[in-house]
N, C-alpha and C positions, 0 to 999 in steps of 0.2 A: 610050460604056461609063457605067455608073454608079459614083460614087465609093463607095469605105467611108475615104475618109482621115479619121480626128478631127480633130474642129471642136475649136478654144479660143476662146471670149470675154474678153475681160480690155480694162483700161483702169483711169484713174482714178473711183473710188466715186464714184457718182452720177451716172455719165456714161449712163446709161441700160442698159447692160448686161444688169440683168432684163429689161426690156421684149425685147428684141433676143432673149435667152433663150428668154421665152414663144414669139415670131414664129416662132422655128426652130425650136421643139419642136411646133409646130401641122403643119409640114410632114411629109405620111406617112412620109417615110423617116427622118427624124431624130430620135436621142432626147438629151435635154441634161436633167440633172434639177438638184435644188435645189442650192445649193451643199454641198459635204463640206469636209474638212480632209487628204483623204486623200494626195493628191499631194505638195503641198512638203515635207508633215510625212514622208513615206518618203522622198523621194529626201534630203533633208537629213540624215535618220539612217541612211542605207541602209548606213553600216559597219556597225550594230551586228548586222543580221544575218549578215554575213560572206558567205559563198561559197556561192551560190544551187543550187550542185551538189548541196550535200547535203541531206538530206530532212528531218532537225529545223531545219536553216536554212530553207526551205521551208514548212516547218510553223508556226515561228514568225512568220514575216512574215503569213502565211495569217490567223492568231488577230489579230495586232494589225489586219489591214487590217479583216476584219469584229466586231471585238469591241473595239480598240482605245479609251481614253479618248477623247473628242471627236472622232473620226473622222468623226462624222455617219453612219456606214454604214446605221445602221437605217431612214434618212429614204429610203435607196432600195428599199424595200418587197421584199427579195430574203428568201430561204431562206439564212442565213448560213453553215449547215454545208455547203449544198454547195456554195455560192460558196469557201468554204474547200478543198474536197475536189478542186474544179477546177483552184486556185491550186497545190497541192501537186501534182496531176497533170501540169501547165502546164512551160510552157519553164521553165529556170532564170535568167529575169532579172527585173529590177523591174518594168520597163515592162511585161512580160509579165504578171506579177501584177497590176498595177493594170489594165490593159484587159481582162483576164478580168470584174474587179467590173464595171465600166463595159458591156459588151459584157452581161454577166446581164442588167442594168438594160435595156437597148435591148430583148432578145430578150423580155423580161417585157410589154413595150409593143408588141412585134410589127414591130418596125425594125431595118433593117438597119445604122445611122450610129449612132453615138454621140461625144455630146460633151463639153463641161466650160465651167462659167464660172465663175471668182473675179478682182475684179480685180485682186489681188496678183500675178497670173501674168504680166502687163506687165513687173514688176523680174527675171523668170524664164524670158524666151521660150527662153534656151539650152538651160535643163535641160527646157524642153518638149521641145523636138526633139531632146535626147538619149534621151529615154524614148521617144519618139513621131516619130522620124526623117520620117514621111509626114505629119506634123499640118499642119492648114491654121491661121494665126492671124487672126483676127479682132479688133482693135483699134476699140473703140467711142472716139471723141471729140465732147466735148460742151464748150461755151465754158466755158471754166475759173472767171470770174468766178462763174457759175450752179453750179458744182462748189463751190466753196469755200461759195457762201451755202446750199447746200442740205446740207453736210457741216456748217456752224455749227449748223444748225436739227435734226440729228438728235439722238436719245439716246445712240447707240453712240459717237457719235466723239467722244473725249477729249480731243484732242490737241492743240486749239488752231488758230487761223487762220492763224498760220506756218506748221505743218506742211502743212494742207490745202491752200495755195497751194501749197508745197514737192513736198506728193502729186502735183499736176496736172501740175507744171513737169517731174518726173521721170519720169515717163508718156509726156511729150508727147514728152522725149528719147527716151527707149528706142523709143519709135516710130519717129523720125526715122531711128534708128540701124539698127534692124529694117529699115523700108523701102529703106536704103540697099545691106545686105549679102544680104539674102534674096530668092531669088526671087518673081518676082509670084504665081506660083500659088500661094504658102507663105503670104504676110503681104498682107493687105488692110487699109483704114481703113472704119469707116461713121460718119459726124457724124450725132449724134443729133438736131439740128434738122430735118435733109433727113430723116432717118425717120420723124419724126413729120408732118413737111407733107407729103411724098409718100411713103408708106411702100410702094406697090406698087411705082416704079419704083426707089426703094432695094434694095428686097429681091428685085428682077429681077435687078439687080447683082451684088450678095450670092450669087443662086443662081448666076450663070455664073461668078464666082469657085470657087464650091464645086463645080461640075459638076453641078448637079441642076437639074431643072425649077423651077419656078416654081411655088406652090401656092397658091389666090387667100386659101385661110383663113391664110393667113400672116398678113394684112394686118390681121387682127381683131382680134385680143389688143389690148386698152388696156385693162390691168390697173388699178384702183384702188391711190392710193400711190405711180405711178410719176411722176416729174416729167414735165408735160408740153409747158408751154411758156417754161419759164422765169423765168414770172412771180409765182409760188406762195412760192418760195423766201423764208426773212425777209433782210431788206433787210441790205446791208454796212455797217458801220459807216463813217465819211465816210476813218478812218484807214484801214480795211481796204481800200477801194475803191482809197484810193491808191497801195498797194503793191501790188494787184493788177495797175494800169495799168502799174507801173513795171517789176516785173519780167515780166510776162507779153505786154507788147507785139509782140515779135516773132514770138513762138509764136502768138498771138491772129491776126494778120497773116497768117501761113503757111496758115490755115484759113479764114480769109477771114471774118474774126470782124474788127469796126469797134471801136478801142479809144476810150475815153471821155475827155474831157476831163477833167484833175483834177489838183490841186496836188502838188507832188512831196512823197514821203511824207518822215517825220522821218529823219535822221540814227541817231536811236534804235532806229526800226522798220526802218530797212534792214539796222542792225547784228545785230539779234535775228534778222531771217531771216536774214542772211547766216552767224550763228553757228551756225543749226539747219540751213542748204543742208550746211555744211564738214560737219556731223557727222554727218549722212545717207551723204554720200558715203564717211566714211571708214568708215562700217560696212558700207558697200556692199562696200570694198574689199577688208575684210577676210572678207565674206563668201565674195570671189573667191578670194580665197588658200587660205581653207579649202577651199573647195571641189574647188580646184587639187589640194591637197595629197591629198584624199578619193580626187580621179579616178586620184593617181599608184600608189594600194595597193589599188585594185577588182583585185578575183581574177577578174572575166570581165565583158563589157560589159553594159549595162544598157537597152539598146534593145529594144522589143517584137520577139519573136519570132516571133506571130501571122501565121497567114496571110488 
């Protein structure tokens, strides 16, 4: 039986998620748009819209989804007014309102199944499953040293190498936690290097997870700008590589990546990295506490009710 479960692609930035999105959207049944800023912003500010059983609140949410600053809704190529009207007339939950927008995108492309891709979702898997309990999660994993080097060379990454390393390790840890507690039908991982080296076999395996027939055209997209072989990223400085090897070793080995010989990083670099990771963990705990507080006051469930 064909599946209609939502698909979410996530992972550390520069892991190959965009390549996988283009491969999956080449499938005749799957529509995955470019990244928006809808889902996490809507979830984190859901209390602002109150009880969605009230018409005025649904109207306010619908207006934000189709016209809110920074949501990138216009990139979906949809009739904003028609989508807003559908949201207002739909079930009174946040997940339903968001799914209506993505279903409209899939419908525009003549496809029955929708998905979404954003690297940062890897830290919000629980929120995804609260909104869409039937969702399937695809975590794209790439050698952390290559990810850090790619991030170092991008124009939009401004947080530096320490944060780049921490972003990869935290993504891997979040994936490990998800793999331990979620059913195998809900969560899977795709390694970028295998996807590039043997696209058909990896995509066949992924299609089996998604309960979809394999489509040969999925293996064709190899767009310019995607990392291809881990050899084109700017080189890491010696201290950067030393720090990567020191803090990533166990995680690299878990995925079959071979650590390279490196000197032990200086105490200064280790201390700086430890301080940054501690700050990031504290921020994550604060977000969790705030989310629990908001959950306790929710007037109704947030999960999508669409059939």
